[in-house]
C-alpha positions in Angstrom: 114.7 105.9 75.4 114.7 102.5 73.8 115.4 99.1 75.1 116.1 96.2 72.8 115.6 93.0 74.7 116.2 89.8 72.6 114.5 86.4 72.9 117.3 85.1 75.1 116.1 87.2 78.0 114.1 84.2 79.3 117.3 82.1 79.4 119.2 84.9 81.2 116.4 85.4 83.8 116.3 81.6 84.4 120.0 81.7 85.0 119.7 84.5 87.5 117.0 82.7 89.4 119.0 79.5 89.6 121.9 81.6 91.0 119.7 83.2 93.6 119.7 86.6 91.9 116.0 87.5 91.7 115.4 91.2 92.2 114.8 91.1 95.9 117.8 88.9 96.8 120.1 90.7 94.4 119.6 94.1 96.0 119.9 92.5 99.5 123.4 91.4 98.4 124.6 94.7 97.1 123.9 96.0 93.6 123.0 93.2 91.2 123.8 90.5 93.8 127.6 91.3 93.6 127.9 91.0 97.4 126.6 87.4 97.5 128.6 84.4 98.6 131.0 83.1 95.9 131.7 79.6 97.2 133.5 77.4 94.6 134.6 80.4 92.5 138.2 81.6 92.2 139.3 84.2 94.7 140.9 87.5 93.9 144.3 87.7 95.8 147.0 90.4 95.8 150.2 89.8 94.0 148.8 88.1 90.8 150.6 89.4 87.8 148.2 90.3 84.9 149.3 88.8 81.6 148.6 90.1 78.1 147.1 89.0 75.8 145.8 86.1 78.0 143.8 88.5 80.3 142.0 90.0 77.4 140.0 86.8 77.4 137.3 85.3 79.7 138.0 84.0 83.2 135.2 81.4 83.8 136.7 80.3 87.1 135.6 83.7 88.4 131.9 84.6 88.9 131.6 87.9 87.0 133.6 90.1 84.6 133.1 92.8 82.0 134.6 94.5 78.9 133.5 98.1 79.2 134.1 101.0 76.8 132.8 104.6 77.1 133.5 107.3 74.6 133.2 111.1 74.8 132.5 112.2 71.2 132.0 115.4 69.2 130.8 116.2 65.7 132.1 118.8 63.2 129.7 121.4 64.6 130.9 121.0 68.1 127.9 119.0 69.4 128.8 116.5 72.1 127.8 112.9 72.3 128.6 109.8 74.4 128.7 106.1 73.5 128.8 103.0 75.7 129.6 99.4 74.8 129.6 96.7 77.5 129.8 92.9 77.6 129.2 91.2 80.9 129.8 87.5 81.7 128.3 86.0 84.8 128.4 82.3 85.9 125.4 80.7 87.4 127.5 77.9 89.0 131.2 77.4 89.7 133.5 75.2 87.6 133.9 72.7 86.0 132.6 74.1 82.8 129.7 72.4 81.1 129.3 72.0 77.3 126.6 73.4 75.0 123.3 74.5 76.4 124.4 73.1 79.8 127.1 75.7 80.0 126.7 77.9 83.1 127.9 81.2 81.5 125.3 83.9 81.0 126.3 86.9 78.8 124.7 90.3 78.7 125.4 93.3 76.5 124.6 97.0 77.0 124.9 99.7 74.4 124.0 103.4 74.5 124.3 106.7 72.7 123.7 110.0 74.5 123.3 113.6 73.5 122.1 116.6 75.3 118.6 115.9 74.0 118.3 112.1 74.1 119.6 109.0 75.7 119.1 105.7 73.8 120.1 102.3 75.1 119.8 98.6 74.2 120.2 95.4 76.1 120.7 91.8 74.8 121.4 88.4 76.4 123.1 85.2 75.3 123.9 81.7 76.7 127.4 80.5 76.8 128.5 77.3 75.1 126.7 77.8 71.8 128.7 80.6 70.1 126.2 83.3 70.7 128.6 85.4 72.7 132.2 85.2 73.9 135.7 86.5 73.7 138.6 85.2 71.5 142.1 86.2 72.7 144.0 86.1 69.3 142.9 87.8 67.2 141.0 89.7 69.9 137.2 89.6 69.4 134.5 90.2 72.0 130.9 89.8 70.8 127.3 89.2 71.7 125.0 88.6 68.8 126.0 91.2 66.1 127.6 93.6 68.6 131.4 93.5 68.2 134.7 94.8 69.7 137.3 93.3 67.4 141.0 93.8 66.6 142.0 95.5 63.4 145.1 93.7 62.1 147.8 94.1 63.2 146.8 94.7 66.8 149.4 95.7 69.4 148.9 93.6 72.6 150.6 96.3 74.7 148.0 98.9 73.7 145.0 96.7 72.8 144.7 98.7 69.6 143.5 99.3 67.0 139.9 98.1 67.6 136.6 98.3 65.8 133.6 98.8 68.0 130.0 98.5 66.9 126.5 98.1 68.3 122.9 98.8 67.2 119.6 99.4 68.9 116.1 100.0 67.5 116.8 103.8 67.1 120.6 104.2 67.2 123.8 102.6 66.1 127.5 103.3 66.0 130.7 102.1 64.4 133.9 103.5 65.9 137.6 102.9 65.4 139.7 103.0 68.6 143.5 103.8 68.4 146.1 104.1 71.1 149.8 104.5 71.4 150.1 104.4 75.2 150.2 101.0 76.9 147.5 99.5 79.1 147.2 100.7 82.7 147.0 98.6 85.8 144.4 100.0 88.3 144.6 99.7 92.0 147.9 98.2 93.2 149.3 96.6 90.1 145.9 95.4 88.9 144.6 94.4 92.3 141.7 96.7 93.1 140.4 96.7 96.6 136.7 97.3 97.0 136.5 97.1 100.9 138.7 96.5 103.9 137.2 93.1 104.3 138.7 91.3 101.3 136.4 92.2 98.5 138.5 93.0 95.4 138.8 92.7 91.6 141.5 92.4 89.0 141.3 95.6 87.0 143.1 97.1 84.1 142.2 99.9 81.6 143.1 101.5 78.3 142.3 105.2 79.0 144.2 106.5 76.1 142.0 105.5 73.2 141.3 108.1 70.5 137.9 107.4 68.8 136.7 108.2 65.3 133.8 106.9 63.3 130.0 107.3 62.9 127.0 107.2 65.1 123.4 107.3 64.0 120.2 108.6 65.7 116.9 107.7 64.0 118.9 106.7 60.9 120.8 110.0 60.6 124.6 109.4 60.4 126.9 111.7 62.4 130.7 111.7 62.0 132.4 112.0 65.4 135.8 112.0 67.0 136.9 112.0 70.6 138.3 110.1 73.6 137.5 106.6 74.7 138.2 104.5 77.8 138.1 100.8 78.2 137.9 98.9 81.5 138.5 95.2 82.1 137.5 93.8 85.4 136.8 90.4 86.9 136.1 89.1 90.3 134.0 86.5 92.3 132.7 88.8 95.0 133.5 92.5 94.1 131.2 94.0 96.8 130.6 93.4 100.5 127.1 92.4 101.4 126.3 95.9 102.9 127.6 97.9 100.0 124.6 99.1 98.1 126.3 100.4 94.9 128.9 102.7 93.5 129.6 106.1 92.0 132.4 105.8 89.4 134.3 108.4 87.4 136.7 108.1 84.4 138.2 111.5 83.6 140.1 112.7 80.6 142.0 115.9 81.8 142.8 118.5 79.2 146.5 118.1 80.4 146.5 114.6 79.0 146.4 113.0 82.5 143.6 110.5 83.3 141.9 109.8 86.6 139.8 106.9 87.7 137.8 107.3 91.0 135.0 105.4 92.7 133.0 105.5 95.9 131.4 102.3 97.1 128.5 103.2 99.3 127.9 101.4 102.6 124.6 101.2 104.3 126.0 102.9 107.4 127.4 105.8 105.4 131.0 104.9 105.9 131.8 104.7 102.2 134.9 103.2 100.6 137.0 105.4 98.2 139.6 104.4 95.7 141.3 105.7 92.6 144.3 106.0 90.4 146.0 109.1 88.9 147.3 108.1 85.4 149.9 110.4 84.0 150.5 111.4 80.3 153.5 109.1 80.5 151.4 106.1 81.4 152.4 105.8 85.0 149.5 104.9 87.3 149.7 106.0 90.9 147.2 104.6 93.4 145.4 107.3 95.4 144.9 107.1 99.2 141.2 106.8 100.1 141.6 109.7 102.5 142.9 111.9 99.6 139.6 111.6 97.7 136.6 113.9 98.4 133.5 113.3 96.2 130.5 115.6 97.1 127.2 115.6 95.3 126.1 119.1 94.5 122.8 118.6 92.6 120.3 115.8 92.0 117.9 114.7 89.3 114.7 112.8 89.8 114.1 109.9 87.4 110.9 108.0 88.1 110.9 107.4 91.8 114.7 107.7 92.1 116.7 110.7 93.1 120.2 110.6 91.8 123.2 112.9 92.4 124.0 113.9 88.9 126.3 116.9 89.6 129.5 116.4 91.7 132.4 118.3 93.2 135.6 116.3 93.3 138.6 117.4 95.3 142.1 116.0 95.8 144.2 118.5 97.7 147.5 116.6 97.2 147.0 116.9 93.4 145.8 120.5 93.4 142.5 119.3 91.9 139.0 120.8 92.6 136.5 120.3 89.8 132.8 120.5 89.3 131.2 117.8 87.1 128.1 118.3 85.0 126.3 115.6 82.9 125.7 116.1 79.2 122.2 114.7 79.8 121.0 114.3 83.4 118.4 111.7 82.2 121.0 109.1 81.2 119.2 106.3 82.9 119.9 102.7 81.7 116.6 101.0 82.3 118.1 97.6 81.9 117.5 94.4 83.9 119.8 95.8 86.7 119.1 99.5 86.1 121.8 102.2 86.6 122.8 105.7 85.5 125.6 106.1 82.9 126.5 109.1 80.8 129.1 111.5 79.6 130.2 114.5 81.7 132.2 117.7 81.5 134.2 119.2 84.3 135.7 122.6 85.1 137.7 124.2 87.9 141.4 123.7 88.6 141.3 121.3 85.7 139.0 120.8 82.7 138.0 118.0 80.5 135.5 115.3 79.7 134.6 111.9 81.2 132.0 109.4 82.2 130.0 108.9 85.4 128.3 105.6 86.4 126.0 105.3 89.4 124.5 102.0 90.5 122.2 100.9 93.3 119.9 104.0 93.4 
């Protein structure tokens, strides 16, 4: 593993402290403090229509958001890899926005490359208001330091493509082109994604149809790769309830061309919250009933003092789906400031394909 933490870490840590998100308080408020009170920030309400390209950009009236890409990749020899690129924005105080170094926006970037033999990751931080990180709407460009997700002209706002994606750590790098012909997908109910029955929710859309091509490098050795990629855009002010300890989230590329997004939000009392969408080859997204989703851990991996469920059986009887999911690398631990597990998976059973699994709060 590797962890590239830049000099701006002190500024980020200071921001978290001022927001009441030290390690102990953060985990008392759900994973990474996301269940904490959000007084003064904009609420997530049903019925809001997502608008593109405006919603590609930042939403500083909300407390937190992210631009999240995962890619299942393969080289010419059939060797599998995964790549992750994530930009997070978190506000340490509600609006109005301050200028320059007084700006209350904190930015964080995560990047990773995974193979069966190794998992490499990097983390970097930036302050808002000084041009070190941010998102431009037109032409679309999300960046933190030298890490970029940027439009390749001409970009289609309906598909958010084509894009160029790049990041670098001390012992890995990648540069990928992302193309898509299918339009963006609204998750949840028209982009309103419930996270509990008590009002917690986010605005959430995806581009699950990206095809990826380019080069990744491990220890300076370039590897040409192609594959599937998935982008998630999500923003909220309080995405978790205070007694939700974390989530288990799947993005699945079925060999049929369909896509599936599923998550389980874990409650301290064991009464977990389930949600998901089935996304057809035609781009139609259908919200799944929580009662229709069964997610069962089948094997665990110990990483340090943590035991994580790294193999899963997923069943949805209404869709005729029963699959067993296996990680490419069970040691895909992101040892970042708020640590979590994230890595590529394969699945077999009634359906086959590839995807990504993210698990937080363990």
